[in-house]
BAKE-64852 format. One record per residue (C-alpha): residue in three letters; x, y, z. Coordinates in steps of 0.5 Angstrom, whole numbers, plus 500, padded with zeros to 3 digits. Example, Ala and Ser with C-alpha at 12.3 -4.5 7.8 and 13.67 -1.06 7.14 Angstrom:
BEGIN
ALA525491516 SER527498514 
# end
This chain:
BEGIN
MET658087347 ALA665089348 LEU669084353 SER672087359 PHE680087359 ALA680081365 CYS676077360 LEU680078354 LEU686075358 LEU682068358 PHE678069351 THR681069344 ALA675071339 PRO676067332 VAL679072327 THR684067324 VAL685069317 GLN691066315 SER688061310 GLN684067307 PRO689071303 ASP684075300 ALA679076306 ASP675081306 ILE678087311 ASP671089313 ALA669082315 VAL675081319 LEU674088323 SER667087324 GLY669080328 MET674083333 THR673086340 LEU675093341 ARG681091345 GLN683086340 LYS683092335 ILE687096340 ALA692091340 GLN693091333 MET695098334 ILE701096339 MET708094337 VAL712091342 THR718088344 LEU719081346 HIS726080349 GLY731074348 ALA733069342 ALA728064344 LEU720065345 ASN719064353 GLU713062356 PRO711069359 SER712072351 ARG708066348 THR702067353 PHE702075352 LEU702074344 GLN696069345 THR692073350 ILE693080348 GLN695079340 PRO699085339 GLY699087331 ALA706088331 VAL713086334 SER720089333 LEU726085334 PHE732088337 SER739086338 ASP738081344 ASN733077339 VAL739076334 VAL744070335 SER744067329 VAL740067322 GLU737060324 SER735063331 VAL732069328 ALA728065323 THR726060329 LEU724066333 THR719069328 ASN716062326 ALA715061334 MET712068335 GLN707067329 GLN705060330 ALA704062337 ILE699068335 LEU696063330 ASP695057335 ALA690062339 GLY686064333 GLY689071332 LEU692075326 PRO699074324 LEU704079326 ILE708085323 ILE715083325 ALA720089324 VAL727091325 ASP731097325 GLN736095319 GLU738101316 GLY745099314 GLY752102317 VAL752103325 VAL744101326 SER744094324 ARG740090329 LEU741083324 ALA749084325 PRO754080321 GLU757077327 ALA750073327 GLY751071319 PHE748077316 THR751082311 LEU754089314 PHE750093309 PRO753100307 PRO752106311 PRO746111308 MET751116307 LEU755112302 LEU748110298 GLY747118298 ALA753119294 ALA752113290 GLY745115288 PRO738112287 SER740105283 ALA745103288 SER740105294 GLN735100290 GLN740095290 MET741095297 GLY734095299 VAL733089295 ALA739085298 MET737087305 ALA729085304 GLU732078301 GLU735077308 LEU730080312 ALA725076309 ALA729070309 VAL728070317 GLY721072317 VAL722080318 ASN716083314 MET718091316 ASN724095316 LEU724101320 ALA728104315 PRO730108311 VAL732115315 ALA730121311 ASP733126316 LEU738131313 GLU745132315 THR744139316 GLU747139323 PRO754136323 ASP754136331 ASN748132331 ASN751126334 ILE745121335 MET744121327 ALA751122325 ARG753116320 ARG745114319 MET743120314 PHE744119307 GLY746126306 SER745134307 ASP742135300 PRO734134300 ASP734132293 MET740127293 VAL737124299 GLY730124297 SER732120291 ALA736115295 VAL731114300 ALA726113294 GLY730108291 TYR731104298 ILE724104299 SER723101292 GLY728096293 LEU725093300 GLN718094297 MET719090291 MET721084295 ASN715084299 VAL718088305 MET715094308 ALA719100308 THR718105314 VAL721112313 LYS723116319 HIS724121323 PHE718125320 PRO718131320 GLY726131321 HIS731129326 GLY737132322 ASP737140325 THR739139332 THR744137337 THR739134342 ASP738126342 SER731125343 HIS732118347 ALA735123352 ALA730129352 LEU725133347 PRO729136341 ARG726143340 ILE727145332 ASP726152331 LEU726153324 ASP721157320 ARG715154316 GLU718156310 ARG725152311 VAL721146313 GLU717146307 ALA723147303 VAL728143306 GLU726138311 LEU720135308 GLU722134301 PRO725127302 PHE719125306 ARG715127300 ARG719123295 ALA718117300 ILE711118300 ALA711119292 ALA715112292 GLY709109295 VAL712108302 GLN708104307 ALA710107313 VAL712113316 MET715114323 VAL714120327 GLY719123331 HIS719125338 LEU721132336 TRP718139337 TYR717144331 PRO714150334 ALA713152327 LEU708146326 ASP705146332 PRO706151337 THR703148343 PRO709148348 SER713141348 MET709138344 PRO712132340 ALA711131333 SER709124335 LEU703126339 SER701132335 ARG695132331 ALA697138327 VAL703134325 ILE700128324 THR693129321 ASP694136318 LEU701136315 LEU702128314 ARG695126312 LEU692132309 GLU697136306 LEU702131304 GLY697126302 PHE700120306 ASP695114307 GLY699109309 LEU701107317 VAL703112321 ILE708109327 THR711113333 ASP718112335 ALA719108341 MET714111346 ASP719109352 MET724115350 ASN725121355 ALA723126349 VAL716123351 ASP716121358 LEU720127361 THR714131359 TYR708126359 ASN705121363 PHE706115359 TYR699113358 ASP697120357 ALA702120351 VAL699114348 ILE692117348 LEU695123345 ALA698119340 VAL692116338 GLN688122338 ALA693125333 GLY692120328 VAL697115330 ASP696108327 ILE702104331 LEU704105337 ALA712103338 LEU712102345 GLY719101346 PRO724095349 ALA724098356 THR716098356 GLY714091360 LEU708087358 ASP704089364 VAL705096362 THR703094355 ARG696091357 ALA695097361 ALA696102355 ILE691097351 GLU686098357 ARG687105358 ILE685106350 ALA679102351 VAL677106357 GLU677112353 VAL673109347 GLU668107352 ALA668114355 GLY667117349 THR674121349 ILE676117343 ASP671115337 GLU671108336 ALA671110328 ARG678113330 ILE681106332 ASP677102326 GLN681107321 SER688105324 VAL686098324 ARG683098317 ARG690101315 ILE694095319 LEU690090316 GLU690092309 ALA698093309 LYS698086312 ALA694083306 ARG698087301 TYR705084304 GLY702077305 VAL702077312 LEU695075313 SER697069308 TRP703068313 GLN708062311 PRO714060316 ALA721062314 ASP725056312 VAL730055318 GLU734049314 ARG735054308 ALA735060312 VAL743061311 ASP742060304 ASN736065303 VAL740070307 ASP746069302 ALA751074306 ASP756071301 GLY753072295 HIS751080297 ALA759081298 ALA760082291 LEU754087291 ILE756091297 ALA763092294 ASP760094287 VAL756099291 TYR762102295 ARG765103288 GLN759107286 GLY759111292 ILE767113293 THR767120291 LEU773124288 ALA770131291 ALA776135289 ASP782134285 ARG785141284 GLU792139281 ASP789133277 LEU793128281 VAL788123280 PRO789118277 VAL796118280 ASP802118275 THR805111277 ALA812113273 SER813118279 ARG815118286 LEU810116291 ALA810117298 ILE804113301 ILE802115309 PHE797110312 LEU795108319 ALA799102320 THR793099324 ARG789099317 TYR794094314 GLN789092308 ILE791099305 ARG798097304 ASP795090301 ALA790093297 CYS794099294 SER800095293 ALA797092287 HIS798098283 ALA803102286 PRO810100283 PRO815098289 GLU821101286 ARG818108286 THR814108292 GLN815109300 TRP811107305 VAL810110311 GLY806107317 VAL804111323 SER799110329 ASP792112329 GLU795118333 PRO801120330 SER807122334 GLN811128332 GLU817123330 GLU812120326 ILE810126323 LEU817128321 TRP818121318 ALA812122313 ARG814129312 SER821126310 ALA818121305 ALA814127302 ALA820131301 ASP822126296 ALA816124293 ASP812127287 THR805125289 VAL803124297 ILE798120299 VAL795120306 PHE790116309 THR786119315 GLN780115319 ASN776120323 ALA781126323 VAL775131325 GLN776128332 ASN783127332 PRO788133332 ALA794128331 GLN792126324 GLN790133323 ALA797135324 LEU800130320 VAL796132314 ASN797139315 ALA805138315 LEU805135308 PRO806139301 ALA798141300 ASP799142292 ARG802135292 THR798131297 VAL792126296 ALA788125302 VAL783119303 ALA778119309 ILE776112310 TRP771114315 SER768121316 PRO767125310 TYR768131315 ASP776130315 TRP777135309 GLN774141314 THR781139318 TYR786140312 PRO782144307 LEU788146303 VAL790139300 SER790139293 THR785132292 TYR780129297 ILE777122297 ALA771120301 THR769113302 TYR764114308 SER766108311 PRO771104315 ALA768097312 ARG773093308 PRO770094301 ALA772101302 VAL779100301 PRO780097295 ALA775102292 ALA779107294 CYS786104291 ASP782103285 LEU780110284 LEU787113286 PHE790109281 GLY785109275 ALA782102275 LEU776106277 GLN773112274 PRO770116279 SER762116279 GLY760118287 ARG758125289 LEU759128295 SER753127299 ILE754132305 TRP756140305 LEU763141307 GLY763148305 ASP762153299 ASP768150296 LEU765143297 PRO758143297 ALA753137297 GLY753134290 SER761135288 ARG765131284 ALA772133281 ASP771132273 
# end
């Protein structure tokens, strides 16, 4: 007989299985109450760098299936390992099942485990798209090593959305590229690297958050693409992820009328998208996770508890409730689902189906046989210093000589050179000085927003040079940098974009264009080596910049 919600707060059923790595899933499932099963479908956020008493009580009484870490959980490598150990031990002490512990560690701008806390700053996905699947797999392996070292067993990555809308600010710099095939290959490599190291990968945001300018944190994006286009383009990276064996798919709060015409119906709540398309058509049988349910894309249209019910009915396995969802609301959400099951609105078999998938995933990835992270050796096991050389090599693989109309690269060091750089990035001069002959090189340092006087200095230096090298950083958003490059002799100019690859669109007449995709320090030595022939170009442009420079471009 199912226990009441009030009784659950004071009672814990004996479903401990951590000592039984090969425990029979059916036996575990049959020993759980309805509310314990529903709790397995909940991913919560517990705030703070240490486990406080309200959070401990919540874990021990409610026993959720998963926890997602955010930046306020992260102070240091050791503190994260201590926190995840405390979470797991708390729930085990109450006789519950070990947790899936997840984090958004995409690389680049979305890195919850930050370098300030002792973790590696992994490259942005766009660089991995340029470098290819082998580099993506290497990054997946290294990232999994760091996650596992601090007790994280699921990464809420990679992003499989496509960079088909350059004005999509929320997803900018988070996507692998714009070409479905290139992105699919890189995503598959990333997944392989994570999962071979026993960390679950989560591909997102199904069916694709790329082709919109609306931020789903703020409103529900409507993506008006026809079904044929969605099938051919947006879904391809997800197909590749599924073929690579990805453990989880995160469904976005995105309305695709071609997939579900119900007005304002997010994919995350849509049976047509989750069950009919993802499960039946694409054949995915892993875990389906919602994007955070506290986002405005959902709660401006739906009552929170109604949305939770719609998601379960649609076929979702894990409800990511989001960092703004309080623990009392989480308790109430579990109770609302239980009431709907008891009323017959939701079949308990629907709950069992999801819980079975969750338990199978936990068994497959060793969660049910959890062992604590080694706090004393956590820094050594994260091995951020050891990963630095690997990161530098990936930058060398991904940096892209996208165009070279006048064969200016490698630069002829016997000729006169003018190197124009942003003086705030002094590393450029340090790195390129190893190659540029001082007696034939004129250096011109300019401000991040060059003045007319600085542009005149650069033009004067360029007039006396055979080859001009100019570095830009987000010129696409900086008219002064655009004016600087366009004032230089296009046929003799090599432009190096050390952040946004879209810079080329603001100075398309330059003879030669190099994209690094990132302002991180390893990008600069790679650029200098490529300029002066110490590195052979192997990266391919990961985004479409125009008919002259489509995705996949590389100057031969």
